C-alpha positions as CSV (number, residue, x, y, z in Angstrom):
1,M,109.2,38.4,-11.9
2,S,106.2,36.7,-11.1
3,Q,103.4,36.2,-13.0
4,N,100.7,39.1,-11.7
5,K,103.6,41.7,-12.0
6,M,104.5,40.9,-15.6
7,F,100.9,41.2,-16.0
8,I,100.9,44.9,-14.7
9,I,101.9,47.0,-17.5
10,P,99.7,45.9,-20.0
11,V,96.7,45.9,-18.2
12,W,97.2,49.1,-16.8
13,C,97.4,50.0,-20.5
14,V,94.5,48.6,-21.9
15,L,92.7,50.3,-18.9
16,V,93.7,54.0,-19.2
17,F,91.8,53.7,-23.2
18,C,89.0,52.0,-21.4
19,L,88.6,55.1,-19.5
20,I,88.6,57.1,-22.7
21,W,86.1,55.2,-24.5
22,P,84.1,57.7,-25.2
23,A,86.8,60.2,-26.5
24,L,87.7,57.1,-28.6
25,Y,83.9,57.0,-29.8
26,N,83.5,60.7,-30.4
27,H,87.0,60.3,-32.3
28,Q,87.3,63.5,-30.5
29,P,88.5,64.6,-26.0
30,F,85.1,66.6,-25.3
31,F,85.0,70.0,-25.1
32,F,83.2,72.2,-22.4
33,A,82.5,76.1,-23.1
34,D,84.4,76.4,-20.1
35,T,87.3,74.5,-21.9
36,S,88.8,77.1,-24.6
37,A,89.0,80.2,-21.5
38,Y,91.5,77.3,-19.8
39,L,93.5,76.9,-23.2
40,R,93.3,80.9,-24.3
41,G,93.9,81.8,-20.4
42,A,96.9,79.7,-19.8
43,D,98.4,80.4,-23.9
44,A,97.9,84.3,-23.7
45,G,100.4,83.6,-20.7
46,I,102.8,81.4,-22.1
47,A,102.5,83.6,-25.5
48,K,103.4,87.3,-23.4
49,L,106.3,85.0,-21.9
50,T,108.0,83.4,-24.4
51,H,106.5,84.8,-27.6
52,H,105.3,81.7,-29.2
53,T,102.1,82.0,-30.5
54,S,100.1,78.7,-30.9
55,R,96.4,78.1,-33.0
56,W,94.8,79.4,-30.3
57,T,96.9,83.1,-30.4
58,Q,96.7,83.0,-34.1
59,S,92.2,82.2,-34.6
60,T,92.1,85.1,-32.5
61,E,94.1,87.4,-34.2
62,N,93.3,86.2,-37.6
63,D,90.6,84.4,-38.2
64,D,87.2,86.4,-39.5
65,R,85.4,85.3,-36.0
66,K,85.0,87.6,-33.5
67,V,86.3,85.7,-30.1
68,E,84.7,87.3,-27.2
69,S,86.7,86.9,-24.2
70,L,86.8,88.6,-21.0
71,S,90.1,87.5,-20.4
72,S,92.7,89.8,-22.4
73,T,96.0,90.5,-21.8
74,K,95.7,93.8,-24.4
75,D,93.0,94.9,-21.9
76,R,94.9,94.1,-19.2
77,A,91.7,92.3,-17.5
78,V,92.9,88.6,-16.3
79,L,90.1,86.6,-14.8
80,L,90.5,84.5,-12.1
81,G,88.7,81.4,-11.3
82,R,90.2,79.3,-14.8
83,S,93.0,77.9,-13.3
84,V,96.0,78.0,-15.2
85,Y,97.4,75.2,-14.6
86,Y,95.2,73.1,-15.9
87,G,95.1,75.5,-18.9
88,I,98.9,74.6,-18.9
89,L,98.2,70.8,-19.0
90,L,95.2,71.6,-21.8
91,C,97.7,73.7,-23.8
92,L,100.5,70.0,-23.3
93,G,98.3,67.8,-24.6
94,D,97.3,70.5,-27.3
95,W,101.2,70.6,-28.5
96,L,101.5,67.3,-28.6
97,Y,98.9,65.8,-30.3
98,N,94.7,67.6,-30.5
99,L,94.8,67.2,-26.8
100,W,94.8,63.3,-26.5
101,P,97.5,63.7,-24.2
102,T,95.7,65.2,-21.8
103,I,92.9,63.1,-20.8
104,L,95.2,60.1,-21.5
105,L,96.9,61.7,-18.4
106,Q,93.3,61.9,-16.2
107,A,92.7,58.6,-17.3
108,L,96.0,57.6,-15.7
109,C,95.1,59.5,-12.6
110,V,92.4,57.9,-12.0
111,L,93.4,54.3,-12.6
112,L,96.3,55.6,-9.2
113,A,93.4,56.6,-6.8
114,L,91.4,53.6,-7.9
115,S,94.6,51.0,-8.2
116,L,95.9,52.7,-4.1
117,T,91.8,52.8,-3.0
118,L,91.5,49.1,-3.6
119,S,95.3,48.6,-2.6
120,Q,93.7,48.8,1.2
121,S,91.5,45.4,1.5
122,G,95.3,43.9,-0.2
123,K,97.3,44.0,-2.4
124,P,94.6,44.5,-5.7
125,Q,95.1,41.3,-7.9
126,P,95.3,43.1,-11.9
127,T,92.1,41.2,-12.4
128,T,90.5,42.8,-9.7
129,L,91.5,46.0,-10.6
130,A,90.3,45.4,-14.8
131,T,87.1,44.0,-12.6
132,A,86.4,47.4,-11.0
133,T,87.2,49.9,-13.7
134,L,85.3,48.1,-16.1
135,V,82.5,47.9,-14.3
136,L,82.4,51.5,-13.5
137,C,83.2,52.4,-17.5
138,L,79.5,51.0,-17.9
139,F,77.8,51.7,-15.2
140,S,79.1,54.8,-13.9
141,P,80.6,58.3,-15.9
142,L,83.9,58.6,-14.9
143,A,84.6,57.5,-18.3
144,F,82.7,60.3,-19.7
145,Y,84.3,62.4,-17.0
146,A,87.9,60.7,-18.0
147,S,86.9,62.0,-21.5
148,Y,86.2,65.8,-20.9
149,L,88.5,68.5,-21.2
150,M,87.5,69.7,-18.3
151,P,89.5,69.7,-13.9
152,D,86.1,68.1,-13.1
153,I,87.4,64.3,-13.1
154,F,89.9,65.2,-9.9
155,T,86.9,66.5,-8.1
156,G,85.9,62.5,-7.4
157,I,89.4,61.9,-7.2
158,A,90.2,64.3,-4.0
159,I,87.3,62.7,-2.5
160,L,88.3,59.6,-2.9
161,G,91.8,60.6,-1.2
162,M,90.4,62.5,1.6
163,G,89.0,59.5,2.4
164,N,91.4,56.7,2.5
165,L,94.0,59.6,4.4
166,I,91.7,59.6,7.1
167,I,90.3,56.3,7.9
168,Y,93.4,53.8,6.3
169,H,96.6,56.5,7.4
170,L,98.0,53.8,9.7
171,H,98.2,51.1,7.3
172,M,99.3,53.8,4.6
173,T,102.9,53.2,3.3
174,R,104.7,56.6,2.5
175,A,105.0,56.3,-0.5
176,H,100.9,55.7,-1.1
177,A,100.5,58.7,1.2
178,A,103.0,61.0,-0.9
179,T,100.8,59.7,-3.2
180,W,97.2,60.9,-2.2
181,A,98.9,64.1,-1.2
182,M,99.9,64.4,-4.7
183,L,96.6,63.9,-6.4
184,L,95.2,66.1,-3.6
185,C,98.1,69.2,-4.7
186,I,96.5,68.6,-8.1
187,S,93.0,68.6,-7.4
188,A,93.4,71.8,-5.0
189,L,95.2,73.6,-8.5
190,F,93.3,73.0,-10.7
191,H,89.7,73.4,-9.4
192,S,88.9,76.0,-6.9
193,S,85.9,74.4,-5.7
194,N,88.1,71.2,-5.1
195,L,90.5,73.7,-2.8
196,L,87.0,75.0,-0.9
197,L,86.0,71.4,-0.3
198,L,89.1,70.2,1.0
199,I,89.3,73.5,3.6
200,T,85.7,72.5,4.8
201,M,86.7,68.7,4.9
202,A,89.8,69.5,6.6
203,V,87.8,71.8,9.7
204,A,85.4,68.8,9.6
205,Y,88.1,66.4,10.3
206,A,89.6,68.8,12.7
207,A,86.2,68.9,14.1
208,V,85.1,65.1,14.9
209,T,88.8,64.4,16.1
210,A,88.2,67.0,18.8
211,F,85.1,66.1,20.0
212,T,85.7,61.9,19.8
213,D,87.6,59.3,21.5
214,R,89.1,58.9,17.1
215,R,92.5,59.5,17.3
216,F,94.0,62.7,15.8
217,S,96.6,62.2,12.6
218,K,99.7,63.9,11.3
219,T,99.6,62.2,8.1
220,V,96.0,63.2,7.3
221,I,96.4,66.8,8.5
222,A,99.9,67.3,7.0
223,A,98.6,66.1,3.7
224,F,95.2,68.2,3.9
225,L,97.8,71.0,4.9
226,L,99.7,70.7,2.1
227,A,97.6,69.9,-0.9
228,I,95.5,73.3,1.1
229,M,98.6,75.3,0.3
230,C,99.4,74.5,-2.5
231,G,96.0,75.8,-3.8
232,V,96.6,79.0,-2.3
233,A,100.1,79.3,-3.3
234,G,99.0,78.7,-7.1
235,E,96.4,81.2,-7.1
236,A,98.9,83.6,-5.1
237,L,101.8,83.0,-7.9
238,F,99.6,83.2,-10.8
239,S,98.2,86.9,-9.4
240,F,101.3,87.6,-8.8
241,G,102.2,87.0,-12.5
242,V,99.3,88.8,-13.8
243,K,100.3,92.3,-11.4
244,A,104.3,92.1,-12.6
245,V,103.4,91.8,-16.3
246,L,100.1,93.7,-16.8
247,K,100.7,96.1,-13.6
248,S,96.6,95.0,-13.1
249,D,95.3,92.7,-10.4
250,P,93.5,89.7,-12.1
251,I,90.0,89.5,-11.8
252,R,87.5,87.4,-10.0
253,P,84.1,86.7,-11.0
254,P,81.5,87.9,-9.1
255,F,79.6,84.3,-8.8
256,I,78.3,84.3,-5.1
257,T,76.8,87.3,-6.0
258,A,75.2,86.4,-9.1
259,R,73.9,82.8,-6.7
260,L,72.5,85.0,-4.4
261,L,70.3,87.7,-7.0
262,E,68.8,84.5,-9.2
263,E,68.1,83.5,-5.5
264,G,66.2,86.2,-4.9
265,T,67.6,87.5,-1.3
266,G,70.6,89.7,-3.3
267,A,67.8,91.3,-5.2
268,D,65.8,91.9,-2.5
269,Y,68.5,93.5,-0.8
270,L,69.6,95.6,-3.5
271,R,65.9,96.9,-3.9
272,A,65.4,97.9,0.0
273,T,69.3,99.4,0.5
274,C,71.0,100.7,-3.1
275,P,72.4,103.0,-3.6
276,Q,72.8,104.4,0.4
277,S,74.7,100.9,0.4
278,G,77.8,101.7,-2.3
279,F,77.2,98.2,-3.9
280,E,78.9,98.5,-6.9
281,V,76.4,95.7,-8.2
282,C,73.3,98.9,-7.4
283,H,74.3,100.1,-11.0
284,F,72.2,97.1,-12.6
285,I,68.9,97.0,-10.1
286,D,67.6,98.0,-13.2
287,H,68.3,93.6,-14.6
288,L,66.2,92.7,-11.3
289,P,64.6,89.9,-11.3
290,V,67.8,87.0,-12.9
291,S,66.9,84.6,-13.9
292,N,69.4,82.9,-14.4
293,S,73.4,83.0,-12.9
294,D,75.1,82.6,-15.3
295,D,73.1,84.8,-18.2
296,F,73.9,88.0,-15.2
297,L,77.8,86.8,-14.8
298,W,78.8,86.0,-18.9
299,S,75.9,86.5,-21.4
300,Q,76.8,89.5,-23.7
301,D,72.4,90.9,-23.6
302,P,72.4,94.0,-22.7
303,K,69.2,93.1,-21.1
304,L,70.7,90.1,-18.8
305,G,74.7,90.4,-18.7
306,G,75.9,91.8,-16.1
307,F,79.8,91.2,-15.0
308,A,80.0,90.5,-18.9
309,I,78.6,93.8,-20.4
310,A,80.5,95.6,-17.8
311,S,84.3,98.1,-18.3
312,P,87.3,96.6,-16.8
313,E,87.2,99.1,-13.9
314,A,83.3,97.7,-12.7
315,R,84.8,94.5,-12.7
316,H,87.1,94.9,-10.5
317,R,84.9,96.0,-8.1
318,L,82.5,93.5,-8.5
319,G,84.7,90.6,-7.9
320,D,86.4,92.7,-4.8
321,E,82.6,93.6,-3.4
322,Q,81.1,90.2,-3.2
323,Y,82.1,88.4,-0.4
324,R,80.9,91.9,1.6
325,F,77.9,91.7,-0.9
326,A,76.7,88.5,0.7
327,I,77.4,89.2,4.7
328,A,75.4,92.1,4.0
329,V,71.9,90.3,2.4
330,F,72.7,87.3,4.8
331,Q,72.4,90.1,7.6
332,H,69.5,91.7,5.5
333,A,67.4,88.1,5.7
334,P,68.8,85.3,7.6
335,W,66.8,82.9,7.3
336,A,65.6,83.1,3.7
337,Q,69.3,83.0,2.6
338,I,69.8,80.0,5.0
339,K,66.6,78.4,2.9
340,A,67.1,80.2,-0.8
341,S,71.0,78.3,0.4
342,L,68.9,74.7,1.3
343,K,66.8,74.9,-1.2
344,D,69.8,74.5,-4.0
345,A,72.0,72.0,-2.7
346,G,68.9,70.5,-2.9
347,K,68.4,70.7,-6.6
348,Q,72.0,70.0,-7.1
349,L,71.7,66.7,-5.1
350,A,68.3,65.8,-7.5
351,M,70.5,66.6,-11.0
352,F,71.6,63.8,-12.8
353,G,72.3,63.2,-16.5
354,L,75.2,63.5,-19.5
355,S,73.1,66.3,-21.7
356,E,75.8,68.2,-22.2
357,F,78.0,65.3,-23.9
358,S,75.7,65.4,-26.9
359,G,74.0,67.4,-29.8
360,F,76.6,70.0,-29.6
361,R,75.0,71.0,-33.1
362,Q,73.0,73.2,-30.9
363,T,76.0,75.1,-29.7
364,A,77.9,75.3,-32.6
365,A,77.5,79.6,-32.6
366,F,79.4,79.3,-29.9
367,Y,82.2,76.7,-30.8
368,N,82.0,78.1,-33.6
369,D,83.7,81.9,-32.3
370,H,86.1,80.3,-29.7
371,L,88.3,77.3,-31.6
372,P,90.3,77.1,-34.2
373,A,89.5,75.5,-37.0
374,D,90.7,72.7,-37.2
375,Y,89.6,71.4,-33.3
376,M,85.9,72.7,-35.3
377,N,86.1,70.8,-38.2
378,Q,87.2,68.1,-35.9
379,L,83.8,69.3,-33.8
380,R,81.3,69.0,-36.5
381,Q,82.6,65.5,-37.7
382,S,82.2,63.5,-33.9
383,A,79.9,61.6,-32.8
384,A,78.9,64.3,-30.3
385,W,77.8,66.8,-32.5
386,G,74.8,65.5,-33.3
387,Q,72.5,63.2,-30.8
388,N,75.1,59.9,-31.5
389,V,76.6,59.6,-28.1
390,S,74.9,56.8,-25.8
391,S,75.5,58.8,-23.2
392,Q,71.5,58.5,-22.3
393,I,72.0,54.9,-21.9
394,V,75.0,55.8,-19.9
395,T,72.7,57.8,-17.9
396,Y,70.9,55.2,-17.0
397,A,73.3,52.7,-16.3
398,S,74.6,54.4,-14.1
399,G,71.0,55.4,-12.5
400,V,70.9,52.0,-12.3
401,G,74.8,51.3,-10.8
402,A,73.8,53.6,-8.1
403,L,71.1,52.8,-7.1
404,A,72.4,48.8,-7.1
405,A,75.1,50.3,-5.1
406,L,73.3,51.9,-2.7
407,C,71.3,49.0,-2.2
408,L,74.2,47.2,-0.7
409,I,75.8,49.6,1.8
410,A,72.3,50.0,3.5
411,A,72.4,46.0,3.8
412,A,76.6,46.2,4.5
413,F,75.0,49.1,7.3
414,F,72.2,47.4,8.6
415,Y,71.7,43.8,7.7
416,P,73.5,41.7,10.3
417,A,74.7,39.0,8.7
418,L,76.4,41.6,5.8
419,R,77.0,43.5,8.3
420,K,79.5,41.3,9.9
421,Q,81.2,40.5,7.2
422,I,82.1,44.3,6.6
423,S,85.2,45.9,8.2
424,P,84.9,48.8,9.9
425,D,87.7,51.0,8.2
426,L,85.3,50.0,4.8
427,R,82.1,51.2,6.4
428,A,83.8,54.9,8.3
429,L,85.6,55.1,4.4
430,I,81.7,55.0,3.5
431,I,80.8,57.6,6.0
432,V,84.0,60.1,4.7
433,C,82.8,59.7,0.9
434,A,79.5,60.2,1.9
435,A,79.9,63.3,3.3
436,G,82.5,64.6,0.4
437,L,79.8,64.2,-2.1
438,L,77.0,65.7,0.0
439,T,79.7,68.5,0.6
440,N,80.0,68.7,-3.4
441,D,76.7,69.1,-3.9
442,V,76.3,71.8,-1.2
443,L,78.6,73.6,-2.1
444,C,78.1,73.8,-5.8
445,G,73.9,73.9,-5.1
446,A,74.8,77.2,-3.4
447,L,77.5,79.2,-4.7
448,S,77.4,78.2,-8.3
449,T,74.4,77.2,-10.6
450,P,73.5,73.8,-9.7
451,H,74.1,71.9,-13.0
452,E,74.4,68.3,-14.1
453,R,78.2,67.5,-14.0
454,Y,78.4,68.7,-10.7
455,Q,76.9,65.9,-9.3
456,M,78.0,63.4,-12.1
457,R,82.1,64.3,-11.9
458,A,81.8,62.0,-8.5
459,I,78.9,60.0,-8.0
460,W,81.6,57.1,-9.6
461,I,82.3,56.8,-5.8
462,I,79.2,54.9,-5.3
463,P,79.3,52.0,-7.1
464,L,82.6,51.4,-5.8
465,L,82.7,51.1,-3.2
466,G,79.7,48.7,-3.9
467,L,82.1,46.8,-5.5
468,M,84.7,47.4,-2.3
469,I,81.6,45.5,0.0
470,L,81.2,42.7,-2.8
471,D,84.9,42.2,-3.1
472,K,85.6,42.0,1.1
473,I,82.3,39.6,0.9
474,R,83.8,37.0,-1.8
475,R,87.1,36.8,-0.4
476,K,85.4,35.6,3.0
477,Q,83.8,32.8,1.4
478,V,87.2,32.2,-0.3
């Protein structure tokens, strides 16, 4: 066995733990408001099928705290939009050891994606992978999102996977292509925005190959279609299971309707056409204007909330009509809607920060109602309970890392001496990844409320590309 092979396993073990250093510092993986929804959704399904209750089931049934859940098997109202498959991953981590295995698996997926990407520049030495990982841990938010109990980390993995498949498929082994296909399937199953991103990029790839002389790859299309089919089939299977058990279709939250109401174009349409248009959302016309789409979706305040305070039947109608409502709003004011969507996409593109990783004391009431007592006690003792997590420092470091990488990327494209040292494939990978990052911002900004995490969850790809440029230069000089 060569010396490099002897070091691979211990190096990977060390790097996996480096990728979750924020959680280790925090003494707990990081929760988000939606984490409990993912967990309780999967846990409720498992309890229904196996009659086995967990601390999440028991906390709802036995605690004095009142957990207001919009997704309830008792009411036969189960929400779509929070992947049951990611919820199962969380349940697995919960059963094994306080959710730590979940983030360890996430970190392992990240490390696998980094290794596959760096291998396109030649077989990566353990030192190369270690250097890249450590730099990304310090100068990007990668480690924070690997430590996050949310599927956000898989968006960056999906963008990187699409870039690798599109650019390097001719030089890729079957094992590497199959691994990327597997990671894309996981990403599509874990979050609907990843599925939409995959569909958009697949259509863009087909269009580019159709109108240019770039060769059409069956491997790329097969991987994309497999991932898309996994995402669609996974949601269909979940819907079928819910209907079979509860005799009721799951409810899709009206994210698009809420977004249009906040943008103002939906509100203008309602004022002009209700009640003649016959949309269920007309019943909430007295809530206009909507200043925040999240309030319309989730607030229990009768003056702000819409979806959350509606009956299960009304929630069904709100979810079912949102696509028709979007088409009607666009037909009513197409240019106003395009302008509003572009404005939101620009707002999303400009958001930068890690504020959701600290200051949990400010939202203590929410987590006290939604977490089992033992997790709540751990949260109170964590660094994130106050402002003790160094998220602000990492935000600045991430800005420095992204800015330095962008300067290096610009030089690789426009500075002749450096351009000669960078392969056309690497420049093409940069373009595809940039398209993926921009598409992620546009989709999230236009279809959901702009949030820092939509930007930050994948921005670590930029310094990774910068490191690949530096590695190319180093190899040329050796």
